[in-house]
C-alpha positions in Angstrom: 0.0 0.0 0.0 1.4 3.4 -0.9 1.7 6.1 1.7 0.9 9.7 1.0 3.9 12.0 1.0 1.6 14.8 1.8 1.1 13.9 5.5 -2.5 15.0 5.3 -3.2 15.2 9.0 -1.6 18.5 10.0 -2.1 17.7 13.7 -0.2 14.4 13.5 3.1 14.6 15.4 5.0 13.1 12.5 3.6 15.5 9.9 6.5 17.9 10.1 4.5 20.5 8.0 4.1 18.3 4.9 0.4 19.0 4.8 1.2 22.6 4.0 4.6 22.3 2.4 3.8 20.2 -0.7 0.6 22.1 -1.6 2.5 25.3 -1.2 4.8 24.1 -4.0 1.9 23.4 -6.3 1.4 19.7 -5.6 -2.1 18.5 -5.0 -3.1 15.6 -2.9 -6.1 14.7 -5.0 -3.8 14.4 -8.0 -0.8 12.8 -6.4 1.0 11.6 -9.5 2.8 14.9 -10.2 4.6 14.4 -6.8 4.9 10.6 -7.0 6.6 10.7 -10.4 9.5 13.1 -9.5 10.0 11.2 -6.2 10.2 7.9 -8.2 12.6 9.4 -10.7 14.7 10.8 -7.9 15.0 7.4 -6.4 16.1 5.9 -9.7 18.7 8.6 -10.3 20.3 9.3 -6.9 22.2 7.1 -4.6 20.9 5.8 -1.3 22.4 8.0 1.5 21.5 5.7 4.4 20.0 2.2 4.9 18.2 1.3 8.2 16.8 -2.0 9.3 13.5 -1.9 11.1 11.1 -4.6 12.4 8.9 -3.8 9.3 11.7 -4.1 6.7 14.7 -2.2 5.3 14.4 1.6 4.9 16.3 3.5 2.3 16.9 7.3 2.6 17.5 9.2 -0.6 18.2 12.8 -1.2 17.6 14.1 -4.7 16.3 16.8 -6.8 12.6 17.0 -7.9 10.8 19.5 -10.1 7.7 21.2 -8.9 4.6 21.8 -11.1 5.7 25.5 -11.3 9.1 24.5 -12.7 11.2 25.0 -9.6 13.8 22.4 -8.7 14.3 21.5 -5.1 16.2 19.0 -3.0 13.9 16.5 -1.4 14.5 13.6 1.0 12.4 10.5 0.5 12.3 7.4 2.7 11.3 4.2 1.0 10.9 0.8 2.6 11.0 -2.8 1.4 8.8 -4.6 3.8 9.8 -8.0 5.2 8.9 -10.7 2.7 8.4 -8.3 -0.2 10.8 -7.0 -2.9 9.0 -3.9 -4.0 9.8 -0.6 -2.3 7.0 1.6 -0.9 7.2 5.3 -0.2 7.1 6.0 3.5 7.5 9.8 3.6 9.1 12.7 1.8 
């Protein structure tokens, strides 16, 4: 199951402002593909900066550039996980 990088619950302690940050750059939660595609491309084109084991699986932290709908390029950190027993990465947060 894919996790939303938007962090839609602004009151959640792990939100870290994502509920306002991504929409402020022109991304829209209802149409999440314009954010998912750059995050996926970033993962394909940038090296993993850190690997962490957890009880759920292996987490991979990547820092890379993504382009916003308005044409700005920014550095974004994304955390992906490969859950135990699976081989497909899933976005945890950005």
